[in-house]
C-alpha positions as CSV (number, residue, x, y, z in Angstrom):
1,M,0.0,0.0,0.0
2,R,1.4,3.4,-0.9
3,P,2.4,5.7,1.9
4,L,-0.2,8.4,2.7
5,R,0.6,11.8,1.3
6,L,-0.8,14.9,3.1
7,T,-0.8,18.5,1.9
8,G,-1.8,21.9,3.3
9,L,-1.0,25.1,1.5
10,A,2.0,23.3,0.1
11,L,2.9,19.6,-0.1
12,L,3.4,18.1,3.4
13,A,5.0,14.7,4.1
14,L,4.3,11.7,6.2
15,M,6.1,11.9,9.5
16,A,6.9,9.4,12.1
17,C,3.9,7.4,13.4
18,E,2.8,7.6,17.1
19,P,3.4,4.4,19.1
20,P,0.2,2.4,19.7
21,G,-1.8,3.1,22.8
22,D,-2.5,0.6,25.5
23,P,-4.9,-2.0,23.9
24,T,-6.1,-3.1,27.4
25,A,-7.4,0.3,28.5
26,P,-11.0,-0.1,29.5
27,L,-13.8,1.7,27.7
28,P,-14.7,4.9,29.6
29,P,-18.3,5.7,30.4
30,L,-19.6,7.1,27.1
31,E,-21.3,10.1,28.6
32,T,-18.0,11.4,30.1
33,T,-16.5,11.9,26.6
34,L,-19.1,14.5,25.7
35,T,-17.5,17.4,27.6
36,K,-15.3,19.4,25.3
37,P,-12.1,20.6,27.2
38,A,-11.0,24.2,27.1
39,P,-8.8,25.0,24.0
40,A,-5.1,24.4,24.6
41,P,-2.7,27.2,23.6
42,D,-1.7,25.2,20.5
43,V,-4.9,24.2,18.9
44,G,-5.8,23.1,15.4
45,L,-3.8,21.3,12.8
46,P,-0.8,23.4,11.8
47,Q,1.0,23.1,8.4
48,G,2.8,19.9,9.3
49,Y,1.2,16.5,9.8
50,S,1.8,12.9,10.6
51,A,-0.5,10.1,9.6
52,S,-0.8,6.5,10.8
53,A,-3.1,3.5,10.7
54,F,-5.2,3.8,13.8
55,Y,-7.2,0.6,13.2
56,D,-6.3,-1.7,10.4
57,G,-8.0,-4.4,8.3
58,L,-11.5,-3.2,8.7
59,R,-13.4,-3.9,5.5
60,G,-16.2,-1.3,4.9
61,P,-15.5,1.3,7.7
62,D,-18.0,4.1,7.9
63,G,-19.2,6.3,10.8
64,I,-16.8,7.3,13.6
65,W,-17.5,8.5,17.2
66,V,-14.4,9.6,19.1
67,L,-14.3,8.3,22.7
68,T,-10.7,9.2,23.5
69,N,-7.4,9.6,21.5
70,S,-6.9,5.8,21.8
71,Q,-10.5,4.5,21.4
72,L,-13.2,5.0,18.8
73,L,-16.6,3.6,18.0
74,V,-16.5,2.7,14.3
75,V,-19.4,1.5,12.1
76,K,-18.7,-1.4,9.7
77,E,-21.1,-1.0,6.8
78,F,-21.2,-4.4,5.1
79,G,-19.8,-7.9,5.0
80,G,-22.3,-9.9,7.1
81,D,-20.5,-8.7,10.3
82,Q,-21.7,-5.1,9.9
83,G,-22.4,-3.2,13.1
84,V,-20.5,-1.1,15.6
85,Y,-16.9,-1.9,16.8
86,L,-14.7,-0.6,19.6
87,A,-11.6,0.3,17.7
88,K,-8.4,0.6,19.8
89,K,-5.3,2.5,18.6
90,G,-2.7,0.2,17.0
91,R,-4.9,-2.8,16.8
92,S,-6.2,-4.7,13.8
93,Y,-9.8,-5.7,13.1
94,K,-11.2,-8.8,14.8
95,L,-14.7,-9.9,15.6
96,S,-14.2,-9.7,19.4
97,D,-13.9,-5.9,19.0
98,A,-17.6,-5.8,18.4
99,F,-19.5,-3.3,20.6
100,S,-22.9,-4.2,19.2
101,T,-24.2,-7.5,18.0
102,L,-23.3,-7.9,14.3
103,G,-25.2,-8.6,11.1
104,P,-29.0,-8.4,10.9
105,P,-31.0,-6.4,11.8
106,F,-28.3,-4.0,10.6
107,V,-28.5,-3.7,6.8
108,S,-26.0,-1.0,5.7
109,P,-25.3,1.2,8.8
110,D,-23.8,4.6,8.2
111,D,-23.5,7.4,10.7
112,I,-23.2,7.2,14.5
113,T,-23.7,9.5,17.4
114,V,-23.9,9.2,21.2
115,G,-26.4,10.8,23.5
116,P,-25.8,12.6,26.8
117,D,-26.7,9.4,28.7
118,G,-24.3,7.3,26.6
119,T,-26.9,5.7,24.4
120,V,-25.6,5.0,20.9
121,Y,-27.6,5.8,17.8
122,V,-26.9,4.5,14.3
123,A,-28.4,5.7,11.0
124,D,-29.1,2.8,8.6
125,G,-30.5,4.2,5.4
126,Q,-31.1,0.8,3.7
127,A,-32.9,-0.5,6.7
128,Q,-35.0,2.8,6.9
129,T,-34.2,2.8,10.6
130,V,-32.2,4.7,13.2
131,W,-31.1,2.1,15.7
132,K,-30.5,2.6,19.4
133,I,-27.9,0.6,21.4
134,D,-27.4,0.6,25.1
135,R,-24.3,2.4,26.4
136,H,-22.8,-0.9,27.4
137,G,-23.2,-2.4,23.9
138,G,-25.3,-5.3,22.7
139,A,-28.3,-5.7,20.3
140,P,-29.7,-2.7,18.5
141,T,-33.4,-1.8,18.8
142,A,-35.4,0.2,16.2
143,F,-35.9,3.8,17.4
144,V,-36.9,5.9,14.3
145,T,-38.6,4.0,11.5
146,T,-41.1,4.5,8.6
147,A,-43.8,4.0,11.2
148,T,-42.9,7.3,13.0
149,T,-41.8,9.2,9.8
150,R,-43.0,8.2,6.4
151,G,-42.6,5.4,3.8
152,S,-39.7,7.1,2.0
153,F,-37.6,7.5,5.2
154,N,-33.9,7.0,4.3
155,P,-31.7,8.2,7.2
156,F,-28.0,8.8,6.7
157,G,-26.9,11.3,9.4
158,V,-27.6,11.6,13.2
159,I,-26.5,14.3,15.6
160,F,-27.9,15.9,18.7
161,A,-29.3,19.4,18.8
162,P,-27.0,21.7,20.9
163,D,-28.0,24.2,23.6
164,G,-29.9,27.1,22.1
165,F,-31.1,25.1,19.0
166,D,-34.7,25.9,19.9
167,G,-37.3,26.3,17.1
168,P,-40.9,25.6,16.2
169,N,-40.2,21.9,15.6
170,V,-37.0,21.2,17.5
171,D,-35.7,21.5,21.0
172,P,-32.2,21.4,22.4
173,G,-31.2,17.8,23.1
174,D,-33.4,16.4,20.3
175,L,-31.9,13.8,18.0
176,I,-31.6,15.4,14.5
177,V,-31.8,12.9,11.6
178,S,-31.1,13.7,7.9
179,D,-33.4,11.8,5.5
180,N,-32.3,11.5,1.9
181,A,-35.8,10.0,1.0
182,Y,-34.0,7.8,-1.7
183,G,-33.4,11.1,-3.7
184,G,-37.1,12.0,-3.7
185,L,-38.8,15.2,-2.9
186,D,-39.8,13.9,0.6
187,R,-36.2,14.6,1.7
188,A,-36.1,16.2,5.1
189,V,-34.3,16.8,8.3
190,W,-36.2,15.5,11.3
191,A,-36.1,16.3,15.1
192,V,-36.7,13.3,17.3
193,D,-37.5,13.4,21.0
194,P,-34.9,11.0,22.6
195,V,-37.3,10.0,25.3
196,T,-40.6,9.5,23.5
197,G,-39.4,9.0,19.9
198,A,-41.9,11.6,18.7
199,T,-40.8,13.1,15.4
200,S,-41.3,16.5,13.7
201,I,-39.8,18.0,10.5
202,I,-37.3,20.9,10.7
203,A,-37.0,21.4,7.0
204,E,-38.2,19.4,4.0
205,G,-38.9,19.3,0.3
206,T,-37.5,21.8,-2.1
207,V,-35.6,23.8,0.4
208,W,-33.1,21.0,-0.3
209,D,-31.7,20.9,-3.9
210,N,-30.6,17.3,-3.2
211,G,-31.1,14.9,-0.3
212,P,-29.5,16.0,3.0
213,I,-26.9,13.5,4.1
214,D,-24.1,14.3,6.6
215,M,-24.1,16.9,9.5
216,D,-21.8,18.5,12.0
217,L,-21.7,21.4,14.5
218,S,-19.5,24.4,14.8
219,S,-18.2,25.6,18.1
220,D,-21.1,28.0,18.5
221,G,-23.7,25.4,17.7
222,T,-24.3,26.2,14.1
223,L,-25.6,23.1,12.3
224,Y,-24.0,22.3,8.9
225,V,-25.6,19.9,6.4
226,T,-24.3,18.4,3.2
227,E,-26.5,17.4,0.3
228,N,-26.2,14.3,-1.9
229,P,-23.8,15.2,-4.8
230,G,-26.0,13.2,-7.2
231,T,-27.4,15.3,-10.1
232,T,-30.1,13.0,-11.5
233,P,-33.8,14.0,-11.2
234,P,-35.3,15.1,-8.9
235,A,-32.1,16.8,-8.0
236,L,-32.5,20.5,-8.4
237,G,-29.0,21.7,-8.5
238,P,-25.3,21.1,-7.7
239,Y,-23.8,19.8,-4.5
240,R,-24.1,22.2,-1.5
241,I,-23.0,22.7,2.0
242,L,-25.5,24.6,4.0
243,T,-26.3,25.8,7.5
244,L,-29.7,24.8,8.9
245,D,-31.3,27.1,11.5
246,S,-33.7,25.9,14.2
247,D,-36.6,27.6,12.4
248,G,-35.9,25.6,9.2
249,T,-34.0,28.2,7.3
250,V,-31.2,26.9,5.1
251,T,-28.3,29.0,3.9
252,P,-25.7,27.8,1.4
253,V,-22.0,28.3,2.3
254,Y,-20.5,26.2,-0.5
255,T,-21.9,25.3,-3.9
256,G,-19.8,23.3,-6.3
257,T,-18.6,19.7,-6.9
258,A,-18.0,16.9,-4.5
259,A,-17.3,13.2,-4.6
260,R,-18.6,12.4,-1.2
261,T,-21.0,13.8,1.3
262,E,-18.9,13.7,4.5
263,I,-18.2,16.9,6.5
264,A,-16.3,17.7,9.7
265,I,-16.1,21.1,11.4
266,H,-13.0,21.9,13.3
267,P,-14.1,22.2,17.0
268,I,-11.9,25.2,17.7
269,T,-11.3,27.1,14.4
270,D,-14.6,26.2,12.7
271,E,-12.9,25.4,9.4
272,I,-15.0,23.2,7.2
273,F,-13.4,19.9,6.0
274,F,-15.1,18.0,3.1
275,V,-14.3,15.8,0.1
276,I,-14.2,17.4,-3.4
277,E,-12.5,14.5,-5.1
278,D,-12.5,10.9,-3.9
279,G,-9.9,10.3,-1.2
280,M,-9.0,14.0,-1.1
281,I,-10.1,16.1,1.9
282,Y,-10.2,19.9,1.5
283,R,-10.5,22.6,4.1
284,M,-12.0,26.1,3.9
285,T,-13.4,28.9,6.0
286,V,-16.9,30.2,5.4
287,G,-16.6,32.5,2.4
288,G,-13.1,31.2,1.6
289,T,-11.7,29.0,-1.1
290,P,-11.2,25.3,-0.5
291,T,-7.5,24.1,-0.3
292,L,-6.3,20.5,-0.3
293,F,-5.6,19.1,3.1
294,A,-5.0,15.3,2.7
295,S,-5.0,12.9,-0.2
296,E,-4.7,9.1,-0.9
297,L,-7.6,8.3,1.4
298,G,-9.6,6.5,-1.2
299,G,-13.2,5.6,-0.4
300,T,-13.4,8.2,2.4
301,Q,-16.6,7.3,4.3
302,D,-16.4,9.5,7.4
303,F,-14.0,11.7,9.3
304,E,-14.2,13.2,12.8
305,F,-12.1,15.4,15.0
306,N,-11.3,14.8,18.6
307,H,-12.6,17.4,21.0
308,A,-9.2,19.2,21.2
309,G,-9.1,19.5,17.4
310,N,-5.6,18.1,17.0
311,R,-6.6,14.6,15.7
312,L,-8.6,13.8,12.7
313,Y,-9.8,10.2,12.3
314,V,-10.7,9.1,8.7
315,S,-12.5,5.9,7.5
316,S,-10.9,4.8,4.3
317,R,-12.6,2.0,2.5
318,V,-9.8,1.6,-0.1
319,R,-7.1,1.4,2.6
320,Q,-9.4,-0.7,4.9
321,Q,-8.3,1.4,7.8
322,V,-9.3,4.1,10.1
323,V,-6.4,6.6,9.6
324,Q,-5.3,9.0,12.2
325,I,-4.0,12.4,11.1
326,H,-2.3,14.4,13.9
327,A,-0.2,17.5,14.3
328,V,3.6,17.3,14.5
329,Q,6.2,19.7,15.7
330,K,8.0,20.2,12.3
331,V,6.8,21.3,8.9
332,W,8.2,19.0,6.2
333,T,9.9,21.1,3.5
334,G,11.4,18.4,1.3
335,N,10.3,17.4,-2.2
């Protein structure tokens, strides 16, 4: 496998890998990982990077939830052993790493998020279901389905509404679900009460040029949503990244081309990271011009920052890895 090449404003090189973490470290209570620490003096990803395989040999990696710098929850999308795994730094895939039960009822799970009480939620578009898993792991149970939404329900993204995200059809702490509606005009973003499961629509129909897919939050609680880059009818326009307000207003911040729908917002600087070409992650500020950040990450399915913003974890289907990109002390200046 070719070495990973990373770039910022200029070409940046692969530096030394970090040593693997302790593979025997216990899983922390999931709710304790939700508190974002105060920014360190040296935050963000400077113009010098190192990359290493965080978790190797995982065929079909998708959604990521960061527990600690040495442990992640990672969704495996297909293969008969699809489900949620506890990925530990420096380890290779094995069935005993399973956090959930594997296989059916999961069909093709995608995104993952964790609630304040540690409950795990997984969007499974092909199953038309958002699954719920106890914080200790185990079998998934159906939480949001066509019975509580509509027949075209096709969920791909899940995230929790932050403090202050209060609107006519959404409250802080609601589970927000993006619904591609199989590309149809029923596409929507839903709010779901995490206690009762009651659903309401935040924004639907032609406010979306294409189906909403991935979501992330900025440091001030702004919700960003990506649209499906497909352009076949009933698509109404090119790929967009938008902000979604609690009253249902959508505002484009990027319109152009994209190979994938994934997005990550840096938790400190609020830079937007997304995929314009397959395997190539770009970064930009709102109103700015995208610049290449990292390449040779073919089949990028998801990427997430740690809370401090100095680690980016990337699911690469081509590499069959979760790759860790982390800041280093020195900028590489060679050819």
